[in-house]
C-alpha positions as CSV (number, residue, x, y, z in Angstrom):
1,M,0.0,0.0,0.0
2,L,1.4,3.4,-1.0
3,V,1.5,6.1,1.7
4,P,1.4,9.7,0.6
5,N,4.7,11.6,1.4
6,E,4.3,15.3,2.0
7,N,8.1,15.7,1.8
8,I,8.4,15.1,-1.9
9,P,9.0,18.4,-3.6
10,I,6.9,19.2,-6.7
11,Y,8.4,21.6,-9.3
12,N,6.3,23.5,-11.9
13,F,7.2,25.5,-14.9
14,V,5.0,28.6,-14.6
15,S,5.2,32.2,-15.6
16,G,5.1,34.5,-12.7
17,A,7.3,35.8,-9.8
18,N,8.9,32.6,-8.9
19,T,9.9,31.0,-12.2
20,L,12.1,28.0,-12.8
21,T,14.5,28.2,-15.7
22,F,15.6,25.2,-17.8
23,Q,19.1,25.3,-16.3
24,E,17.7,25.4,-12.7
25,N,15.5,22.5,-13.5
26,T,18.4,20.5,-15.0
27,N,20.5,21.2,-11.9
28,V,17.7,20.1,-9.5
29,L,17.1,17.0,-11.7
30,L,20.8,15.9,-11.7
31,E,21.0,16.6,-7.9
32,K,17.9,14.4,-7.2
33,I,19.1,11.6,-9.6
34,L,22.4,11.5,-7.7
35,E,20.6,11.3,-4.4
36,V,18.5,8.3,-5.5
37,P,20.2,6.6,-8.4
38,S,18.5,4.0,-10.6
39,A,19.5,0.4,-10.0
40,Q,19.3,-0.1,-13.8
41,A,21.4,2.9,-14.8
42,I,24.3,2.0,-17.1
43,W,25.6,5.6,-17.8
44,Y,26.3,8.5,-15.5
45,P,23.6,11.1,-15.9
46,L,24.6,13.8,-18.3
47,V,22.7,16.7,-19.8
48,I,23.9,18.5,-22.9
49,P,21.5,21.1,-24.3
50,F,21.4,21.4,-28.1
51,R,19.9,24.3,-30.0
52,S,19.5,22.1,-33.1
53,V,17.7,18.8,-33.6
54,L,20.3,17.9,-36.2
55,W,23.2,18.2,-33.8
56,Y,21.3,16.3,-31.1
57,R,20.7,13.4,-33.6
58,V,24.4,13.4,-34.6
59,F,25.4,13.3,-30.9
60,A,22.8,10.5,-30.3
61,I,24.4,8.4,-32.9
62,F,27.8,8.6,-31.1
63,V,26.4,7.9,-27.6
64,H,23.5,5.5,-28.3
65,V,23.7,3.8,-31.7
66,I,27.5,3.2,-32.0
67,P,28.0,1.9,-28.4
68,G,24.9,-0.3,-28.8
69,A,26.1,-1.7,-32.1
70,L,29.6,-2.4,-30.5
71,L,27.9,-4.2,-27.6
72,D,25.8,-6.3,-29.9
73,I,28.9,-7.3,-31.9
74,A,30.6,-8.2,-28.7
75,F,27.7,-10.4,-27.6
76,V,27.6,-12.1,-31.0
77,I,31.4,-12.8,-30.9
78,K,30.9,-14.1,-27.4
79,G,28.2,-16.5,-28.7
80,S,25.3,-15.1,-26.7
81,P,22.3,-13.3,-28.2
82,P,22.4,-9.5,-28.1
83,N,20.9,-8.0,-25.0
84,N,18.1,-5.9,-26.4
85,K,16.3,-4.2,-23.5
86,S,13.1,-2.7,-24.3
87,V,12.5,0.8,-22.9
88,P,9.1,1.1,-21.2
89,G,6.9,3.7,-22.7
90,P,3.5,4.4,-24.1
91,R,2.2,1.7,-26.4
92,I,0.9,3.1,-29.6
93,E,-1.9,1.0,-31.1
94,P,-2.7,1.2,-34.8
95,R,-5.8,3.0,-35.8
96,P,-8.6,0.9,-37.2
97,P,-9.2,1.3,-41.0
98,A,-11.3,4.4,-41.8
99,Q,-15.0,3.8,-42.6
100,K,-16.5,5.4,-45.6
101,S,-18.4,7.9,-43.5
102,D,-15.2,8.9,-41.7
103,T,-13.7,10.3,-44.9
104,L,-16.6,12.6,-45.8
105,P,-16.8,16.2,-44.6
106,L,-18.7,16.7,-41.3
107,D,-21.6,18.4,-43.0
108,R,-22.0,15.4,-45.5
109,Q,-21.5,12.5,-43.1
110,V,-24.2,9.9,-43.0
111,T,-25.7,9.2,-39.6
112,K,-27.0,5.8,-38.9
113,S,-30.3,5.7,-37.0
């Protein structure tokens, strides 16, 4: 049974007198991560802000794709299957096929009675 804890701080991004900048949020986040580290963490927490999505993706290739590929190659050489851990996240279900009435403009849709 979970018990509410009133000591857990809650941070909000709001406009007003007491705002929290992105850098302040990053500092608080890193501080809290170091206080309570994840048991499944492999890398040391690191935050590098990018102004460009392109440079972020180039960087991600060097810190995610290449190390993952090297580890997969090492596992294959060792003779064991690659260790593909799935990242938990929202499951996106495919949409059902559109019905004929779904493709008509709203004022021309046929209603079934």
